[in-house]
VOGU-3710 file (C-alpha; in Angstrom, 3 decimals, decimal comma):
1> maanfcvkmk> 0,160/-0,131/0,168  1,394/3,281/-0,760  1,925/5,971/1,596  1,047/9,470/0,924  3,164/12,087/2,400  2,454/15,875/2,430  5,366/17,949/2,306  5,728/21,099/4,258  7,964/23,555/2,168  9,456/26,352/4,433
11> rprlkdiaea> 8,433/29,530/3,321  10,878/31,991/2,497  11,580/34,970/5,132  13,069/38,385/5,087  15,497/36,898/7,699  16,792/34,328/4,866  17,441/37,171/2,503  19,188/39,138/5,029  21,305/36,371/6,071  22,113/35,717/2,590
21> lqisiatvsr> 23,128/38,735/1,082  24,556/39,983/5,103  22,806/42,906/5,396  20,012/43,451/8,032  16,041/42,933/8,262  15,537/46,315/8,079  17,280/47,013/5,135  15,709/44,393/3,305  12,163/45,173/4,260  13,106/48,818/2,903
31> alknhpdisd> 14,951/47,875/-0,201  11,727/45,706/-1,386  9,228/48,977/-0,202  11,850/51,361/-2,727  13,232/53,283/0,020  15,220/55,972/-1,433  17,861/55,747/1,375  18,884/52,210/-0,451  21,167/52,086/-3,590  19,983/51,123/-6,871
41> qlklrvrqla> 22,175/48,169/-6,901  21,429/47,062/-3,428  17,661/47,089/-4,424  18,181/45,056/-7,553  20,578/42,549/-5,474  17,494/42,322/-2,719  14,609/41,860/-5,461  16,653/39,365/-7,417  17,273/37,095/-4,521  13,928/37,350/-3,486
51> ddlnyepnnm> 12,633/36,427/-6,958  15,192/33,350/-6,911  13,366/32,144/-3,319  9,850/33,028/-4,540  9,394/35,321/-1,759  5,969/36,879/-0,665  5,269/39,318/1,867  3,422/37,699/4,811  0,447/40,227/5,045  -0,760/38,745/8,265
61> alqfkaqrsk> 2,366/39,435/9,450  2,517/43,347/8,232  -0,399/44,030/9,384  0,304/42,911/12,762  3,222/45,067/12,597  1,734/47,979/11,590  -0,504/47,987/14,672  2,028/49,236/17,002  1,427/49,647/20,461  2,323/53,138/20,668
71> ciavvspriv> 4,327/52,103/23,837  8,193/52,912/24,493  10,588/51,334/27,517  13,371/53,116/29,660  15,571/51,000/31,370  17,700/53,150/33,967  20,496/52,603/36,474  18,523/55,083/38,856  15,276/56,520/38,811  14,968/58,313/42,627
81> hyyfstilkg> 18,073/60,836/41,739  17,839/64,466/40,382  19,694/63,568/37,246  17,929/61,089/36,108  15,126/62,249/37,157  15,101/65,404/34,712  16,104/62,874/31,875  13,035/61,034/32,325  10,982/64,294/32,407  12,508/65,264/29,268
91> ilqeaekqgy> 11,286/61,653/28,315  7,801/61,949/29,346  7,407/65,313/28,047  8,427/64,080/24,588  6,711/60,931/24,424  3,149/62,454/25,583  3,734/65,075/22,855  4,147/61,921/20,179  1,136/60,121/21,440  3,609/57,033/23,115
101> qvavcetghe> 3,082/56,127/26,779  6,265/55,163/28,951  7,365/52,289/31,050  10,206/52,597/33,184  12,653/49,694/34,671  15,552/50,330/37,343  18,686/48,551/37,294  20,546/49,760/40,119  23,854/49,495/38,114  23,595/45,714/38,247
111> lirevkhika> 23,990/44,018/34,812  21,918/40,836/35,647  18,928/43,350/36,390  20,023/45,152/33,144  20,012/41,932/30,895  16,817/40,684/32,600  14,830/43,878/31,940  15,746/44,540/28,378  15,007/40,584/27,707  11,313/41,038/29,233
121> ltqglndgll> 10,737/44,204/27,709  11,407/43,257/24,145  9,141/40,486/24,857  6,234/42,773/25,534  4,059/45,007/23,774  6,981/47,909/23,661  7,976/49,431/20,144  11,201/50,348/20,824  13,835/51,012/24,243  15,705/54,072/25,509
131> icvgnnttdi> 18,634/52,496/27,856  21,279/53,833/29,959  23,555/51,073/30,671  25,013/50,631/34,467  28,724/51,846/35,330  29,510/48,079/35,817  28,440/47,170/32,609  31,280/45,792/30,622  29,555/42,600/28,619  27,201/44,046/25,989
141> rhleklqkqg> 26,345/41,067/24,189  22,499/42,025/25,424  22,736/44,711/23,190  24,076/43,404/20,211  21,442/40,800/20,239  19,014/43,541/20,181  20,964/44,847/16,944  20,971/41,755/15,706  16,869/41,314/16,174  16,416/44,996/14,658
151> ipfvlfdkdv> 14,642/46,234/17,750  14,679/49,818/17,667  16,859/51,449/20,697  18,530/54,359/21,395  21,617/54,566/24,402  21,523/57,737/26,601  23,522/59,315/28,744  26,576/56,667/28,838  28,428/56,018/25,451  29,200/52,428/24,696
161> srikapkvvv> 31,860/52,916/21,986  31,905/49,335/20,881  28,504/49,114/19,521  26,568/50,643/16,424  23,888/52,330/17,542  22,121/55,872/18,187  23,205/57,765/21,062  22,566/60,927/22,993  25,260/61,805/25,329  26,771/65,183/27,100
171> ddytgamtav> 30,125/66,684/26,373  32,020/65,095/29,764  35,688/65,672/28,275  34,520/69,539/27,867  32,709/69,681/30,632  35,479/68,413/32,966  37,979/70,299/31,303  36,474/73,730/31,780  35,744/72,866/35,737  39,622/72,038/36,372
181> ehliaqgyrh> 40,573/75,100/34,346  38,187/77,142/36,396  39,885/75,834/39,614  43,372/76,629/38,072  42,156/79,950/37,387  41,342/80,629/41,032  44,564/79,341/41,917  44,539/75,878/43,090  47,384/73,663/41,852  47,174/70,636/43,890
191> iahlqdngva> 43,707/69,594/42,766  42,325/66,098/43,212  39,953/63,946/40,895  37,240/61,979/42,798  35,842/59,253/40,327  34,078/55,909/40,394  35,453/52,701/39,248  36,394/54,358/36,105  34,517/51,549/34,120  32,025/53,953/32,631
201> htsqkrlkgy> 32,455/55,989/29,304  31,344/59,109/31,449  34,640/58,510/33,933  36,857/58,258/31,376  35,801/61,067/29,258  35,681/63,448/32,663  39,230/61,917/33,672  40,762/62,814/30,373  39,365/66,494/30,602  41,147/66,899/33,890
211> lsalkkhrip> 44,361/65,553/32,833  44,255/67,776/29,351  43,741/71,037/31,908  46,669/70,056/33,905  48,602/69,397/30,705  47,669/72,609/29,259  48,363/74,344/32,027  51,914/72,727/32,810  50,849/71,421/36,213  52,497/67,963/36,928
221> ydeslvlqln> 50,073/65,049/37,235  49,995/63,433/40,431  48,827/59,768/39,949  47,983/59,935/43,861  45,500/62,572/43,874  42,756/60,552/41,441  40,900/58,095/43,518  38,559/55,381/42,404  35,772/54,670/44,599  33,070/52,088/44,785
231> disiaagyea> 30,639/54,092/46,183  29,641/57,696/44,783  27,801/59,257/48,072  28,361/62,108/50,169  29,939/59,674/52,669  32,211/58,368/50,109  33,389/61,757/49,181  33,861/62,753/52,826  35,926/59,471/53,468  38,275/59,869/50,655
241> veqmirsgkk> 39,005/63,259/51,441  39,540/62,777/54,993  41,702/60,096/54,512  44,144/61,929/52,315  43,997/65,178/54,454  45,033/62,699/57,557  48,097/61,474/55,292  49,579/64,695/54,995  48,689/64,995/50,921  49,275/68,048/49,529
251> mdavfaitde> 45,748/69,333/48,456  43,962/72,275/47,605  40,903/71,438/45,269  38,770/68,676/44,517  37,053/68,093/41,444  34,719/65,570/41,596  32,620/63,087/39,036  29,428/63,790/40,846  27,813/66,645/43,671  27,594/63,656/45,896
261> laigamkaam> 31,094/63,165/45,988  31,875/66,919/46,126  29,751/67,648/48,888  31,260/64,848/51,028  34,466/66,452/49,920  33,950/69,869/51,099  32,233/68,550/54,434  35,502/66,602/55,172  37,930/69,836/54,193  35,597/72,064/56,768
271> ahgmavpqdf> 35,736/69,300/59,212  39,489/69,679/59,386  39,675/73,824/59,556  39,943/73,989/56,136  37,995/77,486/54,941  36,011/76,937/51,702  36,983/78,307/49,109  40,027/80,315/50,366  41,958/77,207/51,597  40,220/74,692/49,448
281> gvvgfsnwqi> 38,113/74,694/46,280  35,434/72,159/45,072  33,647/71,630/42,272  31,226/68,924/41,311  29,275/67,478/38,297  25,302/67,365/37,704  24,232/70,846/39,129  22,054/68,197/41,817  19,313/70,430/43,562  21,156/70,372/46,839
291> atlvtpslst> 24,088/71,994/45,330  22,361/75,191/46,104  21,251/74,581/49,624  24,822/73,254/51,048  27,007/76,186/52,489  28,925/77,152/50,937  26,961/76,667/47,769  28,989/74,294/45,112  30,303/75,274/41,918  29,070/72,602/39,363
301> vaqpgvelgq> 28,700/71,181/35,605  25,331/71,277/34,832  23,991/68,846/32,197  21,014/69,183/30,295  18,820/66,317/31,440  15,451/67,677/29,955  16,933/68,199/26,505  18,934/64,635/26,584  15,649/62,893/27,710  13,511/64,968/24,922
311> tatkmliqmi> 16,145/64,369/21,975  16,674/60,607/22,819  12,792/60,153/22,567  12,679/61,862/19,597  15,094/59,905/17,938  13,628/56,529/18,869  10,235/57,729/17,899  11,812/58,392/14,189  13,245/55,110/14,278  10,033/53,295/15,221
321> eneqsaeeyh> 7,953/55,026/12,596  10,765/55,040/9,551  11,014/51,184/10,223  15,172/51,783/10,923  17,175/49,398/13,210  19,765/50,788/15,412  22,376/49,778/13,258  21,079/51,810/10,178  20,517/54,901/12,452  23,725/55,253/14,354
331> ltrilktqli> 23,653/58,720/15,055  25,267/60,041/18,191  23,828/63,488/19,563  26,438/65,155/22,073  24,759/67,820/24,140  26,684/71,004/25,901  27,563/71,264/29,355  27,577/74,526/31,255  29,920/75,475/34,591  28,048/77,000/37,072
341> vrdssfrkrv> 30,558/78,768/39,427  29,457/79,221/43,149  30,735/80,252/46,451  32,763/76,399/46,822  35,258/77,786/44,289  35,218/81,397/43,788  37,984/82,997/45,662  36,295/86,543/46,175  39,003/89,150/45,909  39,552/91,721/48,640
351> vvnt> 40,225/95,428/47,908  42,191/96,870/50,546  42,238/100,511/51,006  45,336/102,369/51,601
//
């Protein structure tokens, strides 16, 4: 008795064309739609292969894809924090303006939580992601996976130079260099730098800015004046500067990677009888709300948090609506910082009448 076999042939997919030509799925899709950004030569190659494979669009899938959720997700190391809250404010403002809802997840700078949240959010109804990696994120395979999947995402605040993706960051290098040059202009010469563990791109850029300012003004670099701290709290800043003072280290100013560290440094100097800014100058980074509430008020480098959030959101929504992948839309926007000089670093000149 003869057996009847029904052989189910595998339906060609966009992914098959993309893998064969070694291009992204989004590029294949746009080539088949005659998108002006795709060259005529590549369009021809894509169409020829599509014909050879008897590829036909899956209309049901296209209809499902067109029904976007109008929801984006934010993955951030911290939420209850002044600077990140200003970024989130910008994100929410722009998303609401364009009719999108926003879901927010916090990682606490933990890579495991970062990977977990990103995986969960891509399996849900989100059209794209805004991602700020943690300070300890060195393994970026989860970001590379998003890139390969063609999922729209934008990196914000912290640059990840090893991946081709859209990014919105502030000019950490120039901000740091301007802060240290200000301290030098005020007469400080033994300037310490308090930073975090140095892994993050922001830390590296601010350190380079610090070093460039010293070099430009011919101030010898003292490696012992640069401290890498595991914690960036007020308490950590206090402890670090107190230890340096107790050890007899020659130091008359601090440039700190965050306002929290700067405030701790200032408190430690004052606790040891040093007058701020006459004996000891301090500049932080972020323009945290408390910077104007401490005495003396804290000089700091202000970051445009709201603008950063708005810019990143605009970029992501543009990617979503133009069906562009992170690899195709790898624009980097660098926003300017502003040095705000307050009492902690400005040595007022005293005019003596004769």
